[in-house]
Every structure is written in C-alpha cells, then in structure tokens.
C-alpha positions in Angstrom: -158.6 -18.2 138.2 -157.8 -15.2 140.2 -154.0 -14.6 140.4 -152.3 -14.1 143.8 -151.0 -10.8 142.6 -154.6 -9.6 142.2 -155.2 -10.3 145.9 -152.4 -8.1 147.4 -150.9 -6.3 144.5 -148.1 -7.5 142.2 -145.4 -5.6 144.1 -146.1 -7.8 147.2 -145.8 -11.1 145.5 -142.1 -12.2 145.2 -141.4 -14.9 142.7 -137.8 -14.4 141.8 -135.7 -17.4 142.8 -132.9 -15.3 144.3 -135.3 -13.3 146.4 -137.2 -16.4 147.5 -134.1 -18.1 148.8 -133.8 -15.7 151.7 -137.3 -16.9 152.9 -137.0 -20.5 152.0 -134.1 -21.4 154.5 -134.1 -20.9 158.2 -131.5 -19.0 160.2 -129.4 -22.2 160.9 -129.4 -23.3 157.3 -130.5 -26.7 158.4 -134.1 -26.4 157.2 -135.0 -25.4 153.7 -137.8 -25.9 151.2 -139.2 -24.5 148.0 -142.1 -22.1 147.6 -143.6 -20.8 144.4 -144.0 -17.3 145.8 -143.6 -15.1 148.9 -146.6 -12.9 149.6 -146.4 -9.9 151.9 -149.9 -8.7 152.9 -150.1 -5.4 154.8 -153.5 -5.7 156.5 -155.6 -8.4 158.1 -158.0 -8.1 155.2 -155.2 -8.9 152.8 -154.2 -11.9 155.0 -157.7 -13.2 154.8 -157.8 -12.8 151.0 -154.5 -14.7 150.7 -155.8 -17.6 152.9 -159.0 -17.8 151.0 -157.1 -17.9 147.7 -154.8 -20.6 149.1 -157.8 -22.8 150.0 -159.5 -22.2 146.6 -156.3 -23.0 144.7 -154.9 -26.0 146.6 -151.9 -24.2 148.1 -150.2 -24.7 151.5 -149.3 -21.6 153.4 -146.2 -21.2 155.7 -146.4 -18.2 157.9 -143.1 -16.4 158.5 -142.1 -13.4 160.7 -138.5 -12.5 161.1 -137.4 -16.1 160.2 -135.2 -16.3 163.3 -136.6 -19.7 164.4 -134.3 -22.6 164.9 -136.6 -25.6 164.4 -137.9 -25.2 160.8 -141.2 -23.8 161.8 -141.5 -21.1 159.2 -140.0 -22.6 156.1 -141.7 -25.0 153.7 -141.8 -28.6 154.7 -141.7 -31.5 152.2 -145.1 -32.1 150.6 -147.0 -32.7 147.4 -148.7 -29.3 147.2 -147.4 -26.0 146.0 -146.4 -23.7 148.9 -146.6 -20.0 149.4 -144.8 -18.2 152.2 -146.9 -15.6 153.9 -144.5 -13.0 155.4 -146.0 -10.9 158.2 -143.3 -8.2 158.2 -145.6 -5.6 156.6 -148.2 -5.9 159.4 -146.7 -3.0 161.3 -149.8 -1.2 162.5 -151.0 -0.4 165.1 -148.0 0.6 167.2 -149.1 2.3 170.3 -149.3 2.2 174.1 -152.7 2.0 175.6 -152.6 2.3 179.4 -150.1 -0.3 180.5 -150.3 -2.3 177.3 -148.7 -2.2 173.9 -151.0 -2.7 170.9 -148.9 -3.7 167.9 -149.0 -5.2 164.5 -147.6 -8.7 164.2 -144.7 -7.6 162.0 -143.3 -5.1 164.5 -140.0 -6.4 165.9 -139.5 -7.3 169.5 -136.9 -4.6 169.8 -139.3 -2.0 168.5 -141.9 -3.0 171.2 -139.2 -2.7 173.8 -138.2 0.8 172.6 -141.9 1.8 172.4 -142.4 0.7 176.0 -139.3 2.6 177.2 -140.6 5.8 175.7 -143.5 5.5 178.1 -141.3 4.6 181.1 -142.3 0.9 180.9 -140.8 -2.4 179.9 -141.9 -5.4 177.9 -141.1 -8.6 179.8 -139.8 -10.7 176.9 -136.3 -10.3 175.7 -133.9 -12.5 173.5 -130.8 -12.0 171.5 -132.7 -11.8 168.1 -134.8 -8.9 169.4 -134.2 -6.7 166.4 -135.2 -9.3 163.8 -137.7 -11.5 165.6 -141.3 -10.2 165.1 -143.8 -9.9 167.9 -146.2 -12.1 166.0 -143.6 -14.8 165.7 -142.7 -14.7 169.4 -146.4 -15.0 170.3 -146.9 -17.8 167.8 -144.0 -19.7 169.4 -144.7 -18.6 173.0 -141.1 -17.4 173.1 -139.1 -17.5 176.3 -135.7 -15.7 176.5 -133.7 -14.2 179.3 -136.3 -12.6 181.5 -138.6 -15.6 182.1 -137.5 -15.8 185.7 -138.9 -12.4 186.3 -141.8 -12.0 184.0 -142.7 -15.4 182.7 -143.1 -16.7 179.1 -144.7 -14.8 176.3 -148.1 -16.4 177.0 -148.2 -14.6 180.4 -147.7 -11.2 178.6 -150.4 -11.6 175.9 -153.6 -9.7 176.8 -155.3 -10.0 173.4 -154.8 -10.7 169.8 -156.3 -10.5 166.3 -155.9 -13.4 164.0 -157.1 -14.7 160.6 -158.3 -18.3 160.5 -157.6 -20.6 157.5 -161.0 -19.9 156.0 -160.4 -16.2 156.0 -162.5 -15.4 159.0 -161.2 -12.8 161.5 -161.2 -13.2 165.3 -160.2 -10.4 167.6 -160.1 -10.0 171.3 -158.0 -6.9 172.0 -159.7 -5.2 175.0 -157.1 -6.2 177.5 -159.6 -7.1 180.3 -158.1 -8.4 183.5 -161.1 -10.7 183.9 -162.7 -12.3 180.9 -164.5 -15.6 181.5 -166.5 -15.7 178.2 -166.0 -19.1 176.8 -162.9 -20.8 175.3 -159.5 -19.0 175.6 -158.8 -18.6 171.9 -156.1 -16.1 172.5 -154.3 -18.6 174.7 -154.8 -21.4 172.1 -153.3 -19.3 169.3 -150.3 -18.4 171.5 -147.8 -21.1 170.9 -149.7 -22.7 168.1 -146.7 -22.2 165.7 -148.9 -20.9 162.8 -150.8 -24.1 162.5 -154.2 -22.6 163.4 -154.1 -19.2 161.7 -152.1 -16.0 161.2 -151.7 -13.7 164.1 -152.0 -10.1 162.7 -151.9 -8.0 165.8 -151.4 -8.4 169.5 -151.9 -6.6 172.8 -149.1 -7.3 175.3 -148.8 -6.4 179.0 -146.1 -3.8 180.0 -144.4 -3.6 183.4 -142.8 -1.0 185.6 -139.1 -1.0 184.9 -136.9 -3.0 187.2 -134.7 -1.3 189.7 -131.2 -0.2 188.6 -129.3 -3.5 188.0 -125.9 -5.0 188.5 -124.5 -7.7 186.2 -122.1 -10.2 187.7 -120.2 -13.2 186.2 -118.4 -15.8 188.1 -117.3 -19.4 187.8 -119.4 -22.2 189.4 -118.8 -25.9 189.9 -122.4 -27.1 189.3 -125.8 -25.9 188.1 -127.1 -26.6 191.6 -124.6 -24.0 192.9 -125.7 -21.6 190.1 -129.3 -22.1 191.2 -128.5 -21.3 194.8 -126.8 -18.1 193.8 -129.8 -17.2 191.6 -132.3 -17.9 194.3 -130.2 -15.8 196.8 -131.2 -12.7 194.7 -134.8 -13.1 195.7 -137.4 -11.0 193.9 -134.6 -8.8 192.6 -133.4 -11.4 190.2 -133.7 -10.3 186.6 -131.7 -13.0 184.8 -129.6 -16.0 185.5 -127.7 -17.5 182.6 -125.1 -20.3 182.4 -122.5 -21.1 179.8 -120.1 -24.0 179.8 -116.5 -23.3 180.2 -115.5 -24.1 176.6 -118.2 -22.0 175.0 -117.5 -19.1 177.4 -113.8 -19.1 176.3 -114.7 -19.4 172.6 -116.8 -16.2 173.0 -113.8 -14.4 174.5 -115.2 -14.2 178.0 -112.9 -13.3 180.9 -111.1 -16.1 182.7 -113.2 -17.3 185.6 -110.8 -19.8 187.0 -110.9 -23.6 186.9 -114.7 -24.0 187.0 -116.9 -25.9 184.5 -119.5 -23.3 184.2 -119.8 -19.5 183.9 -122.8 -17.9 185.6 -124.1 -14.5 184.7 -126.5 -12.9 187.1 -128.5 -9.7 186.7 -130.1 -8.4 189.8 -131.4 -5.2 191.5 -128.4 -3.3 192.6 -129.7 -2.5 196.1 -130.5 -6.1 197.0 -127.9 -8.1 195.0 -126.2 -10.9 197.0 -123.0 -11.6 195.1 -119.9 -13.6 196.1 -116.7 -11.6 196.5 -115.1 -13.3 193.6 -117.7 -12.2 191.1 -116.8 -9.8 188.3 -119.3 -7.0 188.6 -120.5 -4.3 186.2 -122.8 -1.5 187.2 -122.5 0.9 184.2 -124.5 0.3 181.0 -121.5 -0.3 178.6 -119.9 -2.7 181.1 -123.1 -4.6 181.6 -123.6 -4.9 177.9 -120.1 -6.2 177.5 -120.7 -9.0 179.9 -124.0 -9.8 178.3 -122.3 -10.1 175.0 -120.4 -13.2 176.0 -123.7 -14.9 176.8 -125.8 -13.5 173.9 -123.2 -14.4 171.3 -123.4 -18.1 172.1 -125.6 -19.1 169.2 -123.3 -17.4 166.7 -120.2 -18.9 168.5 -121.6 -22.4 168.1 -122.2 -21.7 164.4 -118.5 -20.7 164.1 -117.5 -23.9 166.0 -119.4 -26.0 163.5 -122.6 -26.9 165.3 -124.7 -29.5 163.5 -127.9 -29.5 165.5 -129.3 -26.9 168.0 -131.5 -28.4 170.7 -133.7 -26.4 173.0 -135.1 -28.3 176.0 -136.3 -27.9 179.6 -135.3 -30.1 182.5 -136.5 -30.2 186.1 -134.3 -28.0 188.2 -133.2 -30.7 190.6 -131.9 -32.8 187.6 -129.9 -30.2 185.7 -126.5 -31.5 186.7 -127.5 -35.1 186.2 -128.8 -34.3 182.7 -125.9 -32.2 181.6 -123.4 -34.8 182.8 -125.2 -37.4 180.7 -125.3 -35.3 177.6 -121.6 -34.3 177.8 -120.6 -37.9 178.3 -122.6 -39.0 175.2 -122.1 -36.2 172.7 -119.5 -33.5 171.7 -121.4 -30.3 172.5 -121.6 -27.0 174.3 -124.4 -26.0 176.6 -125.8 -22.6 177.6 -129.2 -21.4 178.9 -131.5 -20.0 181.4 -130.6 -21.8 184.6 -133.3 -20.3 186.8 -136.1 -21.8 184.8 -134.3 -25.0 183.7 -134.2 -24.1 180.0 -131.0 -25.3 178.2 -129.6 -24.9 174.7 -127.5 -27.9 173.7 -125.3 -27.1 170.7 -124.4 -30.5 169.2 -121.3 -31.1 167.0 -122.7 -34.5 166.0 -126.2 -35.6 164.9 -127.3 -36.7 168.4 -130.5 -34.6 168.6 -132.9 -37.6 168.8 -130.8 -39.2 171.6 -130.7 -35.9 173.6 -134.5 -35.5 173.2 -135.1 -39.1 174.4 -132.9 -38.3 177.4 -135.0 -35.2 178.1 -138.2 -37.3 178.1 -136.5 -39.9 180.4 -135.6 -37.0 182.8 -139.2 -35.8 182.9 -138.4 -32.6 180.9 -139.9 -31.0 177.8 -138.4 -31.4 174.3 -139.0 -27.7 173.6 -138.6 -25.0 176.2 -139.0 -21.9 174.0 -138.1 -22.5 170.3 -141.2 -24.6 169.5 -141.6 -28.0 167.9 -141.4 -26.9 164.3 -140.3 -29.6 161.9 -137.4 -30.7 164.1 -139.4 -32.4 166.9 -142.6 -33.7 165.5 -141.7 -37.2 166.5 -140.1 -36.3 169.9 -143.2 -34.3 170.9 -145.3 -37.5 170.7 -142.9 -39.2 173.2 -143.1 -36.0 175.4 -146.8 -35.3 175.4 -148.2 -38.8 174.7 -150.3 -40.0 171.8 -153.6 -39.1 173.4 -152.6 -35.5 173.9 -151.3 -35.3 170.3 -154.6 -36.8 169.1 -156.5 -34.0 171.0 -154.2 -31.4 169.4 -154.8 -32.9 165.9 -158.5 -32.7 166.5 -158.3 -29.0 167.1 -156.1 -28.6 164.1 -158.6 -30.5 161.8 -161.5 -28.4 163.2 -159.8 -25.1 162.5 -157.9 -26.1 159.4 -159.8 -29.0 157.7 -157.8 -28.5 154.4 -154.4 -28.6 156.3 -153.4 -25.3 154.7 -151.5 -23.8 157.6 -147.9 -24.8 158.2 -148.3 -28.5 157.2 -145.4 -30.6 158.6 -145.0 -28.2 161.6 -145.8 -29.4 165.1 -147.4 -32.6 163.7 -145.9 -35.3 161.4 -147.6 -35.3 158.0 -150.4 -37.9 157.9 -151.1 -39.4 154.5 
C-alpha cells in the first residue's frame, strides 16, 4: 500500500498528536474530532493525489483552510472511518492581479487579497474580522458574508472563476473571468458555498472594485432595528457598512456611552454624502475609525470572555428584525450583534438554546445560516429551513460527485447509515 507520505512528502504529513490538536478543534472549541494525520499539499496535483489515495484506502477527508469557522465545518465529524485533514494553507500560488480581478491560491488569506488589491488601487468586496487568518478558499467554500455585503454582496457575487479537485482526483478549472459565459452548468457557482462537500477549491479568481469614496464612521444609540435600518437607508448608495450591537455587548467591549438606548449602531458611509444625526459620535481619521470599528469587530471575542456556549448565525426578513430579537431576548440569555442592512444577526447564547433559536428563525421566514454555513451544527435545522425535497436534491448532487462520501462527511448533511 502506498503511504500518504509518498504522495506529498513526509514533511507535509503531520501525525504528532500535539500538532494535530490545533487542527482537530474549531475556533470556538465546541467542535472537535480525531484525525490520523494532517496533510498539507502545495499544488493541485498533490491535492488530487491525496484524494485518490483517500478513496483507495477508505479514508474520509476534511478540508480545512484557516480553521476560523464557527459551525464545525472543517474539523472531523463522528464516523467509523479513519479521517485525514487536508489543509489548504500551502496553496498560495498564484497571487496576482489580472485586469480587475485577483487570481489567488486557495490558501492565501483574505487580508492578503485585500492588500494585493490595494497595491493596484482596487478593493476586494469581502471583509470580516478574521481577515488575517481566514483563507480565500475557505471563504469561497462557505460563501462568506461579512461587513460589506450591503455594498458589494456575498462572496458568490465576487467569484469570477475557480479551480477545484473533485473527489476522484479530476481537476476542473474555469478561471477566464468572462463577463458572459453561458456554457452549461454553473459549476463555479455550485462549488461556491458547498462547504467542502463536493471537492477541494485550489485557486480562485475574484472580482475587484474601485475603492469607495473617503468614508466617515459614526456610532449612535438607537431604540429599534427599524430605526437603525432607516438611518442605514438614508445613506443611499454611499453606505459601506451598517452594524448593530446590543447595549450589554457594546458596554462589555468598552464602547463609548451612547445613552439609554438598547442598541448601538455603527455606520460607515461616504464622507461627502453621509446623512448622520447630530448626536452621532463621528470619526473621519483612520485611527479614529479603526477605534470605533474595534468595538464591533471584537464582539465574537467579547462573547467568548462572557462565557458564550453557542454562537448562532442567522438571517431574518428586515421587516421582522425587531420582532425576532424581542422573542429571542425573552427566551434566552444572550447578546446579539450583526449586519442590520442585510438582516444578518449573530446570536451569542449563554445557554444551549440554539435549536430553539433556529426553529424561531424558520418560523419567521428566515435562514438558519446567513454566512457561517451549515457545518455540523445545523444539519437538522437546514432540513426544516430548505425542506426535505430540496435536501434530497442536494444529496443527489453530493452522491453523483462523491459516491464514496469521502469529502467532509457529517457536514451540511446528517450522516446516513
């Protein structure tokens, strides 16, 4: 039998238990599993060789980028097969700007893509707090959202092409970045958001944008999310971000006192067109803007310090945001923050009420995942959300592409005996 070390070289197969532990547990510490090895291929050909080896030797493969996910999507799930973790962090080429696109290896961090774009006077439209550890391949695989969705849209809207290795070791590539491409199934779109269940993304081509106008960041207290939405919509096309944090979490982060209001609202908007209330605390210089953003971007860590037990990412129809948050606060000890302009909320629970919150989301006509993905955490809830017929259709695609169920078993779908 060919050894895994013969496929990619012994130095790229990590078997030491102490080293493996950093890969076997997710960022929250909530999801953990055991693998027999971590393999770190550096090319698409090596990825293909690893997947062929896994099929031939009865292994499951869990694909992992920066391991910044919060729903257990990149760590081993329970099962009866040996598992290897395939880390994409060495897939760091290419790394270049072609026209108004960035063509990058899947292991390049989101922050590196942003900095590359800035060197060419452009911006990449996806941004989130884990920018310097989350990989571009991981953000594409989960169709990540973040703080700029209200201006640029989700990751799927930025992807112009990708290269991926399928479970049988075959390589598909569509990296030409054509504005019009009507040639058959949209495999790029299908792989985007597939959470590693259909293959391993090895490189991507993403759209770049002209930089926004010089911006102003403002924070103020608001009495409802409806009021926050009104203020966000008042910024018109100049709106770059609209974030809300409940009063308790804002105070825990050390944010400035915004008066007796239940919510803190952070707006970033074009300086020339911003429509801000007189009571807003305004920052126009870079360090001051960054300071105000810190109170919002530290929320996940603040919740960890407060003893969060479950982190729930959901989307709710805009007209029902206040109704939903009122119901959740009444039922569970929690804090809430999120991206109010697109209805995406992060509920930080201090009890184990995730299932109840997700059921409430479905009742309100929302989505049980807005941007983190389904992972292992929401495999039951997603059936209630999408419906059994839609899940059956997804399973059919999974079986066609991955008949041996090698890729990320237990992620997105419940394990079927």
